[in-house]
N, C-alpha and C positions, 0 to 999 in steps of 0.2 A: 326491465333495467334495474340491474342494483347502485344506488347514488354511493358509493365507498369511496370517502376524502381521508385522505392523507394529513394529518396536522402540517401546518406550515413548519414545526421546529424540525421533526423528520426528514419531512422533504429539503429542508435545507441541510441537515446534518449528510442525508445521502449523496449530494449533490458535490458537497465540498468533502466526503469521503473520495468519491470517484474522481475528480480534480487533482485529489493529493495524489490519490495510486499513480496517473498517468503523467503527473508531473515527475512523480520517483523515478516508476519506471523510466520515463523519457532520461532523465539526471542520471543514472544507473546503471542506464543500457542492462537493465531486466525485462527476458519475455512477460515475465510473469512474479507480481509480487508474491513474496509466501503470505500464509494464513496470518500468524501473527503482526504483518504489516497493511494488511486488507483490510483487522480489524485495527485500524490503530486510533481509533475512537474510543476504543477502551482503556489503552496504556496510558500509562502516567507519560511526562516526555521523558525525562532519564530512561525508562524502559525502552521508550517508542527510539531513543539515538543507540542505547546497545541494539537492539534489534537492527535496525538500519546496519550499522556498522559489521556485523556480522553477517546481514543477509550480502554486502558489498562484497566481504575478503570470501566468502561462498560463493559469487559470481565469477571474482577474478580470479578463485583457483580453477574454475570449470572453464571459462573461457583461456586459460594456459593450459589446460590438456588439450581443450579443442584446437586448437593452435597450433601446438607446441610438436 
């Protein structure tokens, strides 16, 4: 049996990324986060906010088209 262990920092980063992703999906009613937001740990805060706004606008446009 392989006793492969992940470093605690990596585990915490993965958990935080998952929690934040689920939170964003619930708050902005997105079915799936875009790839750029799924990798939010790689973004600077300013870029994260820009991507979030861009995704939110796209989602609202798509919802309007579906419901329209």
